[in-house]
N, C-alpha and C positions, 0 to 999 in steps of 0.2 A: 709510650704514646708520644708520637711526634706532634700531631695536631690535636690539641685538647679542646678547642672551641673555636667558633667563628661568629663574628657579628656582622650583620648586614646593616649598612648605614643608609637607611631608606630616605632620610631627609635630603640626601645629596643626589638622589637619582636625577639625571638630566632630563628625563621624560618618563611618562607612564603610558605612553601610547605606542611604543615600539619595543620589539624583542631585544633583550630579555626582560626589560623593565616593566613590560605589560603583563608579566606572569603574576597572577594574584598571590600565589603562595610566597613568592619572593618579596612582594610588596608588604605582606603581613607578618613576615618572620623577622624577629630582631636578633635572636641568638640561637645557635645550634651547638650542643655539647656532644662530644664524642666520648663514649664510655667504654668502648671495647676495641681491641686491636683489629677487629673486622666489623665494618659498618656497611650495611646494604642500604641503598636508596631505592625505594619502590614507588610506583605511581603510574598513572595513565600516561600515554604519549602526550607530549606538549606541556607537562606539568613543571618542567624546569630542572630535571635531574642532570641532563647533559650541560646545561648552562652553569649549573652549580659546580660541577666537576671542573669545567673549563676555567671558571673564575679562580678556584683553589689552585689549579695548576699554574695559571699565569701569575697569581700573587706569590706563589712559592718559588717562581723563577724556573719552573720545569719547561723543557721543550715539549711541544705537543707531538709525541711520537706518531708518525703516520701522516702528519700534515695538519694544517689548520682547518677549521670548519667554517671559514668565512665563505659566504655565498655571494660572489661578486654580482651576480645577476639581480640580487635583491636590492643592492644599493643602500644597505642599512648601516649607517655610520656608528650605531650603538652596539652592534652584534657582539663585540669582544670587550666591551667596557665594564661589565659587571665587576671584574676584578679590581677596578678602581674604587669600588664602593663596598668592599668587605675588609674586615680586619681579622687576621689569623693569630691565634695564640699558639705559636710554634715552639717546640723544644726538641732539639736545638733549632735555631732560627732557620737554617737552610739545610735540611736533611737531603740525602740522595733521594731521587725518586723519578718517576716518569708518569706520563698521562697516556694510557692506552685507549685507543678508539677503534672498535671492531670494524667500522665501515671504511677506515683508511689504512687497515693493516697491510694491504697490498703495497702501498707506498713505502712502508717501513721495510718489508721484505725485499723490495727492489733496491732500496738504498743499501741494505745489508749486502746484497749481491755485488754492488759497486765496491763496497769495502773489501769483500772477499777477493776481488781481483788484485788488490794490493797486498792483502794479508790473508791467504787461504787458510791459515791455521785457526782463524776465528770460527771456522765451521764446527769445530769440536764443542764450542759452547752451545750449539743449537742442534745437537744430534748428529753432527758430522756430514750434513747435507744442506744444500740451499733450501730455504723455506719455500721457495717457489716451485720446487719439484715435488712437494708433498701435497696431499689433499688439503682443502681449506681447514678442516678440523685438525688434521695432523700437524699442520704448520702452527696453528694456535698453541697446541700442547707443547710442541717443540720449543716455542718461544717461552711459554710459561715455565717450562722445566729448565730453561737456559740460564746463561750467565747473569742477565739483568735481574732475574728473580731471586738470585742467590745473595744479592747485596742487601744489607740492612738499609731501611729507608721507608719512605711514604709512597704507596702505590695507588694511583687513581685509575680505575678501570671502568670503561663505559661498555656495558653489554658484552662481557667476555664470553658468554654462552652462545653468541650468535652463530658460530660454526660448529658447535659441539653437540654430539649425540648425547642422550641422557646419561649413559655410562661414563662418557668423557667429561660431562659436567661434574660428576662425582670425582673423577681423577683430578680435575682442576682444583676442586676443594681440598683434596689431599695435598696437592702442591702448596696451596695457601696455608693450610694447617701445619704442614711440615715447616714452612717458612717461619711461622709464628713460634714454633717450638725451638727452632734452631738459631734464632737470632732476634734482633730488635726490628720488627717490621710492623707496619700498619697499613691496612687495606681499606679503601673506600670504594665501593663497587655499586654502580647503577645496574639494575637487572630487572627482568620480568620473569625470571625462572623460579618456579616454586622449589626446584631442587637446590639451587644456590641459597635461596632464602631460608632453607631448612638447616643451614650450617649451625652446629651447636655453638653456644656461648658467643653468639654474634649480636650486634645491635641492628635493628631495622628502623629506618626513618621513612615515614610516609610523606609524600608530596601531594597527596590527595585531599588532605584536611585543609581548613582555612589557613593554617600555618604548618611548617615542618614540625612533625612530632614523632616520638617513638611509639611503635605499636608492636604487638605480639605477632609471631609467625602466623597463627591461625586467623588473624585479622587481615592479613594481606589480601589484596584483590586476586593475586595469582593463585594463592592457595584456595580461596573460596570458589573461584571460577573452575579450576581444574577438578576440584572435588565434585562439583555439580556435573561437569562434563563427563567425567569418567563413570559417574553413577548411572548416567543414562544419555549417551551421546546422541541417539537418534532424535531426541526431543528438540535439539538445537537446529534441526534441519526440517522440522515440520512446517508446512505452509499454512 
């Protein structure tokens, strides 16, 4: 385990009226413990999962693969400052790692193409082809199977299921589980997927409660919603 725990220093928040400091679960959580090599973050949109991952990445010194999530049009000076108000219990202090964001993956793939112009041999680390010539889902899997995922370290992933069909979500989990078995790796993954959340021997942290807390798979909103939907889809469309 590289990241054992995290403390949120709520007393030093510069404001409680602007994102991400206005997110109630971040205002009420003091400490988060990581108890498994694979931790999933679940919760509704806007509950702070992405802000939480971004803060860990910045505090750990990781580059945000795929680009930063700063929205210039918003003019929010606090958007990336949560990292200044958390304390990480890291061992070792600076592990290898990266911060993967599904929505900005195209930026990473394009940057890799630029690198391949200078060093074409690097294609072999990602299936032997440019990620941009593959479908969205194929490029995700090629990346997850590639060189970066083979190194021991801390992996922060924001909605990796975004481009993956259900069977490929299972393939992604196989890659993650193989990584755990073959080396010293830790994954913290924000997701809405009931397939990913079903990963055995993982920890699930809910952002829907008054504070961040561990819950069981069958308590997750994704599991409960999909079970109801698949039981009787038509009732969700009744007027």
